[in-house]
C-alpha positions as CSV (number, residue, x, y, z in Angstrom):
1,M,0.0,0.0,0.0
2,I,1.2,3.5,-0.9
3,T,-1.1,5.4,1.4
4,A,-4.6,5.7,2.8
5,F,-7.0,8.6,3.2
6,N,-10.7,9.1,4.0
7,G,-11.4,5.4,4.1
8,F,-9.7,4.6,0.9
9,K,-6.3,3.1,0.1
10,I,-4.0,3.5,-2.9
11,T,-2.0,0.5,-3.9
12,P,0.2,-0.5,-6.9
13,I,-1.5,-2.7,-9.4
14,H,-1.4,-6.3,-8.2
15,E,-1.9,-9.7,-10.0
16,R,-5.1,-10.3,-8.0
17,D,-6.7,-7.1,-9.3
18,A,-7.9,-8.5,-12.6
19,W,-11.5,-9.3,-11.6
20,N,-11.9,-5.9,-9.9
21,I,-10.6,-4.0,-12.9
22,C,-12.8,-6.0,-15.3
23,D,-15.9,-5.2,-13.2
24,F,-14.9,-1.6,-12.9
25,C,-14.3,-1.2,-16.6
26,V,-17.5,-2.9,-17.6
27,A,-19.6,-1.0,-15.1
28,N,-18.0,2.3,-16.2
29,A,-17.7,1.6,-19.9
30,D,-19.7,4.8,-21.0
31,R,-17.4,6.9,-18.8
32,L,-14.2,5.2,-20.0
33,K,-14.8,5.0,-23.8
34,L,-13.9,8.6,-24.5
35,Y,-10.6,9.1,-22.6
36,F,-9.7,5.5,-21.6
37,P,-10.6,3.4,-24.7
38,K,-7.5,1.3,-24.6
39,T,-7.9,0.5,-20.9
40,L,-11.6,-0.4,-21.6
41,E,-10.9,-2.6,-24.6
42,Q,-8.2,-4.5,-22.6
43,N,-10.7,-5.2,-19.7
44,L,-13.9,-6.3,-21.3
45,N,-13.7,-9.8,-19.9
46,P,-11.8,-11.5,-17.1
47,T,-9.3,-13.2,-19.5
48,L,-8.4,-9.9,-21.1
49,S,-8.2,-8.2,-17.7
50,Q,-5.7,-10.9,-16.4
51,L,-3.5,-10.2,-19.4
52,F,-3.8,-6.4,-18.9
53,V,-2.9,-6.7,-15.2
54,E,0.1,-8.9,-15.9
55,K,1.3,-6.4,-18.5
56,M,0.8,-3.5,-16.1
57,V,2.6,-5.2,-13.2
58,K,5.6,-5.8,-15.5
59,Q,5.5,-2.1,-16.6
60,F,5.3,-1.0,-13.0
61,E,8.3,-3.2,-12.0
62,N,10.3,-1.8,-15.0
63,K,9.3,1.8,-14.2
64,E,7.7,2.3,-17.6
65,T,4.1,3.0,-16.4
66,F,2.8,3.1,-12.8
67,L,-0.8,2.0,-12.4
68,F,-2.4,2.4,-9.0
69,T,-5.8,1.3,-7.7
70,L,-8.0,3.4,-5.4
71,K,-10.1,1.0,-3.2
72,H,-12.5,1.4,-0.3
73,T,-10.5,0.2,2.7
74,E,-13.3,-2.0,4.2
75,T,-15.2,-3.3,1.2
76,R,-12.2,-3.3,-1.1
77,E,-14.4,-2.0,-3.9
78,L,-12.4,-0.5,-6.7
79,A,-13.3,3.2,-6.9
80,G,-10.8,4.4,-9.4
81,L,-7.5,3.9,-11.4
82,V,-4.6,6.3,-11.5
83,Y,-1.7,6.0,-14.0
84,I,1.6,7.8,-13.9
85,K,2.6,7.4,-17.5
86,E,4.6,9.0,-20.3
87,L,7.6,8.8,-18.0
88,D,10.8,10.6,-19.1
89,W,13.5,9.7,-16.6
90,T,16.0,12.0,-18.3
91,I,14.0,15.1,-17.2
92,K,12.2,13.3,-14.3
93,Q,8.7,13.9,-15.7
94,G,5.5,11.9,-15.7
95,E,1.8,12.4,-16.6
96,F,-1.2,11.5,-14.5
97,A,-4.2,9.9,-16.1
98,Y,-7.1,9.0,-13.8
99,C,-10.7,7.8,-13.8
100,I,-13.3,7.3,-11.0
101,G,-16.3,5.0,-10.9
102,Y,-19.8,6.4,-11.1
103,P,-20.7,5.6,-7.4
104,F,-17.6,7.6,-6.2
105,E,-17.7,10.8,-8.3
106,G,-18.0,14.2,-6.7
107,Q,-16.6,13.1,-3.3
108,G,-13.1,14.6,-3.8
109,L,-11.5,11.1,-3.9
110,M,-9.5,11.7,-7.1
111,S,-8.3,15.0,-5.8
112,G,-7.1,13.3,-2.6
113,A,-5.5,10.4,-4.6
114,I,-3.6,12.8,-6.9
115,N,-2.5,14.8,-3.8
116,Q,-1.1,11.6,-2.2
117,L,0.4,10.2,-5.4
118,S,2.0,13.6,-6.3
119,Q,3.9,13.4,-3.0
120,H,4.8,9.8,-3.6
121,A,6.0,10.6,-7.1
122,F,8.3,13.4,-5.8
123,T,9.6,11.6,-2.7
124,S,9.7,7.9,-3.7
125,L,9.9,7.8,-7.5
126,G,12.2,10.8,-7.9
127,L,10.1,12.7,-10.4
128,E,10.4,16.5,-10.5
129,T,7.5,17.5,-12.8
130,L,4.0,16.0,-13.0
131,Q,1.5,16.7,-15.8
132,I,-2.2,16.4,-16.2
133,I,-3.6,16.7,-19.7
134,A,-7.4,17.4,-19.7
135,H,-10.0,18.6,-22.1
136,K,-11.4,22.0,-21.0
137,D,-14.9,20.6,-20.9
138,N,-13.9,17.8,-18.6
139,L,-14.5,20.0,-15.6
140,P,-14.0,17.3,-12.9
141,S,-10.6,16.5,-14.3
142,V,-9.6,20.2,-14.6
143,K,-10.9,20.7,-11.0
144,V,-8.6,17.9,-9.8
145,A,-5.6,19.6,-11.4
146,L,-6.4,23.0,-10.0
147,K,-7.2,21.7,-6.5
148,N,-3.8,20.1,-6.4
149,D,-2.0,23.3,-7.4
150,F,-1.2,22.2,-10.9
151,K,-0.7,25.3,-13.1
152,W,-2.2,25.7,-16.5
153,I,0.7,25.8,-19.0
154,K,-0.8,25.9,-22.5
155,T,-3.4,24.5,-24.9
156,L,-2.1,21.5,-26.9
157,A,-3.7,21.7,-30.3
158,N,-5.1,18.4,-31.7
159,E,-3.4,16.5,-28.8
160,Y,-5.9,13.7,-28.4
161,T,-8.1,11.9,-31.0
162,P,-11.0,9.9,-29.5
163,I,-11.9,6.7,-31.5
164,G,-14.0,7.7,-34.5
165,K,-14.0,11.4,-33.7
166,S,-12.1,14.6,-34.6
167,P,-8.9,15.5,-32.8
168,L,-9.4,17.5,-29.6
169,D,-7.4,20.4,-28.1
170,M,-6.3,19.5,-24.6
171,E,-5.1,21.7,-21.7
172,L,-1.7,21.0,-20.1
173,Y,-1.3,21.5,-16.4
174,E,2.0,21.0,-14.5
175,L,3.1,20.6,-10.9
176,N,6.8,21.0,-10.2
177,K,8.4,19.5,-7.1
178,Q,10.0,22.8,-6.1
179,N,6.6,24.5,-6.1
180,T,4.9,22.1,-3.7
181,R,3.8,23.0,-0.3
């Protein structure tokens, strides 16, 4: 376990997470299809989820991508997923990507998780810059960035192309280790 807060715990992806991740993705498919299509397609059934988890555990061990689960401490229900991805160890930079399940939205859980994982990324992983890339209309995601003192840097033109749709401009937010409280 990395940390716990408000009755929830953040843990690195684990081999036994496949069923929970499959259930989470299927239950939240409408929410994941726009910004997490690859995660969704890799977790549509338990067999795919097991392969996904095995791959993500390897990537975690190899420091290529870090995937964390956010679970209710007592029920162990999976509330959300948080990636630290696009890691550049030369400049010590990584990007957050996160999603929360329908039953847990609007409770400040993802803001709390990003707060805890930002501290972890700076102190334990040795990163110095963290990024969040969000669409301006994805207000909950923008709110998570701002609530955690990420600063708006610029608009990234045609940064992300959803499946079957036109490219979207995305907003880049950054948090630097030296600017944290």
